[in-house]
C-alpha positions in Angstrom: -0.4 27.0 14.4 0.2 30.7 14.1 -3.2 31.2 12.4 -6.0 29.0 13.7 -7.7 29.1 10.3 -4.7 28.2 8.3 -2.8 25.0 7.9 0.6 23.9 6.4 0.5 21.6 3.4 2.6 20.2 0.6 1.2 20.7 -2.9 2.2 20.1 -6.5 1.2 23.0 -8.7 1.5 21.4 -12.1 2.5 18.1 -13.8 6.3 17.9 -13.6 6.4 20.1 -10.6 8.1 19.6 -7.2 6.7 19.7 -3.7 6.0 23.1 -2.4 5.4 24.0 1.3 2.4 26.3 1.4 -0.1 27.8 3.8 -3.8 27.1 3.0 -7.2 27.7 4.5 -8.3 24.7 6.6 -11.0 23.1 4.5 -14.5 22.6 5.7 -16.3 19.3 5.0 -19.3 19.4 2.7 -22.2 16.9 2.8 -20.9 13.4 3.0 -17.3 14.4 3.9 -15.4 14.4 7.1 -12.2 16.3 8.1 -9.3 14.4 9.7 -6.6 16.2 11.7 -3.6 14.3 10.3 -1.1 12.8 12.7 0.9 10.9 10.1 0.9 10.2 6.3 3.0 7.6 4.5 5.1 8.4 1.4 4.5 6.0 -1.4 6.3 5.4 -4.7 2.9 5.9 -6.5 2.8 9.5 -5.2 4.9 10.1 -8.4 1.7 9.7 -10.4 0.7 13.2 -9.2 4.2 14.6 -9.8 4.4 13.5 -13.4 0.6 13.8 -14.2 0.5 10.1 -15.2 -3.3 9.9 -15.2 -5.7 12.2 -17.0 -8.0 14.6 -15.2 -5.8 15.7 -12.3 -6.7 19.2 -11.1 -3.7 21.2 -9.9 -2.6 22.4 -7.4 -3.1 19.1 -5.5 -2.0 17.9 -2.1 -0.6 14.3 -2.4 -0.7 11.5 0.2 -2.9 8.4 0.5 -1.7 6.8 3.7 -3.1 9.2 6.3 -4.0 8.5 9.9 -5.4 10.9 12.5 -8.6 11.8 14.2 -11.9 13.3 12.9 -12.4 16.9 14.0 -15.3 17.9 11.9 -18.1 16.2 9.9 -20.3 17.5 7.1 -24.0 17.2 6.6 -25.5 13.7 6.0 -22.6 11.9 7.5 -23.9 8.8 9.3 -21.2 6.5 10.7 -18.6 9.1 11.9 -18.4 11.6 14.7 -15.9 14.1 16.0 -13.2 12.4 18.0 -13.2 9.1 16.1 -9.8 7.7 15.2 -9.7 7.4 11.5 -7.6 7.4 8.3 -7.7 6.9 4.6 -5.9 4.9 1.9 -5.6 4.9 -1.9 -9.3 4.2 -2.2 -10.9 7.6 -2.0 -14.5 6.9 -2.7 -16.9 5.1 -5.1 -20.2 5.7 -7.0 -22.3 2.9 -5.4 -24.2 2.4 -8.7 -21.9 1.0 -11.4 -21.6 -2.7 -12.1 -18.6 -3.2 -9.8 -20.2 -1.3 -6.9 -23.4 -3.2 -7.2 -21.4 -6.4 -6.8 -19.6 -4.9 -3.8 -16.3 -4.5 -5.6 -15.8 -0.9 -4.5 -12.1 -0.8 -5.3 -13.0 -1.6 -8.9 -15.6 1.2 -9.2 -15.8 2.6 -12.7 -15.9 6.1 -11.2 -13.5 5.4 -8.3 -11.7 8.3 -6.6 -8.1 8.2 -5.3 -7.0 10.0 -2.2 -4.3 12.6 -3.1 -5.2 12.5 -6.8 -9.0 13.0 -7.2 -8.9 15.3 -4.2 -6.4 16.6 -1.7 -4.6 14.0 0.4 -2.7 13.7 3.6 0.5 15.7 3.1 -1.1 18.4 5.2 -2.3 19.1 8.8 -5.9 18.5 7.8 -7.5 16.4 5.1 -11.1 15.9 3.8 -12.2 12.3 3.2 -15.5 11.0 1.7 -17.4 9.1 4.4 -17.4 5.8 2.5 -13.6 6.0 2.2 -12.9 6.6 5.9 -11.0 3.8 7.7 -11.9 3.3 11.4 -8.7 2.9 13.4 -8.1 1.2 16.7 -6.6 3.0 19.7 -3.8 0.4 20.2 -1.4 1.4 17.4 0.4 4.7 16.8 -0.4 6.7 13.6 3.1 6.5 12.2 2.8 2.7 12.2 -0.7 2.7 10.8 0.0 5.0 7.8 1.9 2.4 5.6 -0.7 -0.3 6.5 -3.3 1.7 4.6 -1.4 1.1 1.3 1.5 -1.4 1.4 -0.3 -3.3 4.2 -3.7 -3.6 2.7 -2.2 -4.4 -0.7 -0.2 -7.4 0.6 -2.6 -8.6 3.2 -5.7 -8.4 0.9 -4.0 -10.0 -2.0 -2.9 -13.0 0.1 -6.3 -13.6 1.7 -7.9 -13.4 -1.7 -5.3 -15.5 -3.5 -6.9 -18.9 -2.6 -3.9 -19.9 -0.4 -4.7 -22.1 2.5 -3.0 -22.7 5.8 0.1 -24.9 5.2 0.6 -23.8 1.6 4.0 -22.6 0.6 4.0 -18.8 -0.2 7.2 -17.2 -1.7 7.5 -13.5 -1.3 9.6 -11.9 -4.1 11.4 -8.8 -2.7 12.1 -7.5 0.7 11.1 -3.8 0.4 8.2 -1.6 1.3 5.7 -4.2 0.2 7.7 -7.3 0.7 8.7 -6.8 4.3 5.0 -6.6 5.2 4.1 -9.5 2.8 6.5 -11.8 4.6 5.1 -10.9 8.0 1.5 -11.4 6.8 2.3 -14.7 5.0 3.9 -16.2 8.1 1.2 -15.1 10.5 -1.5 -16.4 8.2 -0.2 -19.9 8.5 1.7 -20.3 5.3 5.1 -21.8 4.9 6.9 -18.6 3.9 9.9 -18.3 1.6 11.6 -14.9 1.1 13.3 -14.2 -2.3 15.9 -11.5 -2.6 19.3 -10.6 -4.0 22.2 -11.2 -1.6 23.0 -13.5 1.2 23.1 -10.6 3.7 19.3 -10.4 3.7 18.8 -13.9 5.0 18.9 -12.8 8.6 16.4 -10.0 8.0 14.0 -12.3 6.2 14.0 -14.7 9.1 13.5 -11.9 11.6 10.4 -10.9 9.6 9.0 -14.4 9.9 10.3 -16.2 6.8 10.9 -20.0 7.2 13.3 -20.2 4.3 15.4 -17.8 2.2 16.4 -18.0 -1.4 19.4 -15.8 -2.4 18.7 -15.0 -6.1 22.3 -13.8 -6.6 23.5 -17.4 -6.1 21.1 -18.9 -8.7 17.7 -18.4 -10.3 14.6 -17.9 -8.2 13.1 -20.9 -9.9 16.0 -23.2 -9.0 15.9 -22.0 -5.4 12.2 -22.6 -5.1 12.5 -26.0 -6.7 15.1 -27.1 -4.2 12.6 -26.2 -1.4 9.8 -28.2 -3.1 8.3 -25.4 -5.1 5.8 -22.7 -4.2 2.0 -22.9 -4.3 1.9 -19.1 -4.6 4.4 -16.3 -5.3 3.6 -12.8 -4.1 5.5 -10.5 -6.4 6.3 -7.3 -4.6 9.5 -5.9 -6.3 8.8 -4.2 -9.6 11.4 -6.0 -11.7 9.8 -7.8 -14.7 12.7 -10.2 -15.2 12.9 -11.1 -11.5 9.2 -11.7 -11.3 9.3 -13.8 -14.5 12.0 -16.0 -13.0 9.8 -17.1 -10.2 7.2 -18.8 -12.5 9.5 -21.9 -13.0 9.5 -22.3 -9.2 5.7 -22.6 -9.0 4.2 -26.0 -8.4 1.7 -27.3 -11.0 -1.5 -25.2 -10.6 0.6 -22.7 -8.6 -0.3 -19.0 -8.8 1.8 -15.8 -9.3 0.1 -12.9 -7.5 1.2 -9.5 -8.8 1.0 -6.5 -6.5 4.1 -4.7 -8.0 3.9 -2.9 -11.3 7.2 -3.4 -13.2 8.0 -1.1 -16.0 9.6 -3.9 -18.0 7.6 -6.7 -19.5 7.0 -10.1 -18.1 8.2 -12.5 -20.8 7.7 -16.2 -20.4 6.7 -19.2 -22.5 3.0 -20.1 -22.3 4.0 -23.8 -22.1 4.4 -24.0 -18.3 1.0 -22.5 -17.8 -0.5 -25.6 -19.3 0.2 -27.4 -16.0 -2.5 -25.1 -14.5 -0.2 -22.3 -13.3 -1.8 -18.9 -13.4 -1.1 -15.2 -13.0 -3.3 -12.8 -11.2 -3.1 -9.2 -10.1 -4.6 -7.5 -7.1 -5.5 -3.9 -6.3 -5.2 -2.5 -2.8 -8.6 -2.5 -1.1 -11.6 -0.5 0.1 -12.0 1.1 3.5 -13.3 -2.1 5.2 -10.3 -4.0 3.8 -8.0 -1.5 5.3 -9.8 -1.7 8.6 -9.4 -5.5 8.6 -5.7 -5.2 7.6 -5.0 -2.9 10.6 -7.0 -5.2 13.0 -5.1 -8.2 11.8 -1.8 -6.3 12.2 -2.6 -5.4 15.8 -3.7 -8.9 16.6 -0.6 -10.6 15.1 2.0 -7.9 15.8 2.7 -7.1 12.1 4.5 -3.8 12.0 6.0 -1.7 9.2 9.6 -0.7 9.5 9.6 3.1 9.0 11.7 6.2 8.8 10.0 9.4 9.8 10.3 12.9 8.3 8.7 16.3 9.1 6.1 17.6 6.7 8.5 20.1 5.3 10.9 17.2 4.4 8.4 15.6 1.9 10.7 16.2 -1.1 13.7 14.6 0.7 11.5 11.7 1.8 10.1 11.0 -1.7 13.6 11.2 -3.3 14.9 8.6 -0.8 11.9 6.4 -1.6 12.6 6.7 -5.4 16.3 6.0 -4.8 15.4 2.9 -2.8 17.2 4.3 0.3 14.3 3.9 2.7 14.1 1.0 5.0 11.3 0.3 4.4 8.5 3.0 4.4 8.8 6.8 4.8 6.2 8.6 7.0 5.6 12.3 7.3 4.4 13.9 10.5 3.1 17.5 10.9 
């Protein structure tokens, strides 16, 4: 860096604004915070929340990015578990209050005062980022930062939802969509011991699905998802990863009695389905991403079982191009920025 006290960053100055490349002072961590020198930060579709001001209370200018991986280079006062040199990162979960009802039950991701990295405070689209100590994710040495970044959002969301769904080894899990979430969901499902069915549009994706670990493939361009699943004996669980309400709804008919639809995608169109099939015991659940320990366990499992995101890398200054490609569904399958 030309100036040792300055850093490059990407910021959004106002709701509806675009990404701006700026030079900022390197921030100093206050009590309870650490500073991470960022080596990589993933680009997520939900980064648009900052761009459009989709939630109240955002203070601009703000640096986006909630899939950051790097190494701690400074710690504030009263920081207990972290030290300079630790390999660390942060995901969507940016901190919690410890005292609300959810926190007292250990449900930190559901904290009533929860913070979001890149929304509540500046995120990882920068050379340095501050992270609250309870939101820091400890990272292993055996996996590069570019591969880790997407695991702290898409990875923890799919892995954590599957392991909390109630599915048991040998159950049939269908993963709807082969994209940023789905390509990881297929890998996790197969490696967790589930009979894994991939659902997507087009026969050309069958080979990819099997490369990722799927045991079966249903081409939804050749018939409904429900029909395809029924031909294969039905699914105990459907992990919905592609945000298309009609496509998600179409999977419900392929669930076995008492089967479960697990939502991790947020479609803009409504799910419309008769309540009658639910009387067989079928159910629908949603799942948030996860807290720091969930992300740590996601990365550890990924290292252990060789789950890897498929990524395209961009330099920090190319953040606008990277996000536009994500929004246009032209990324295979996760975009990652490097300083």
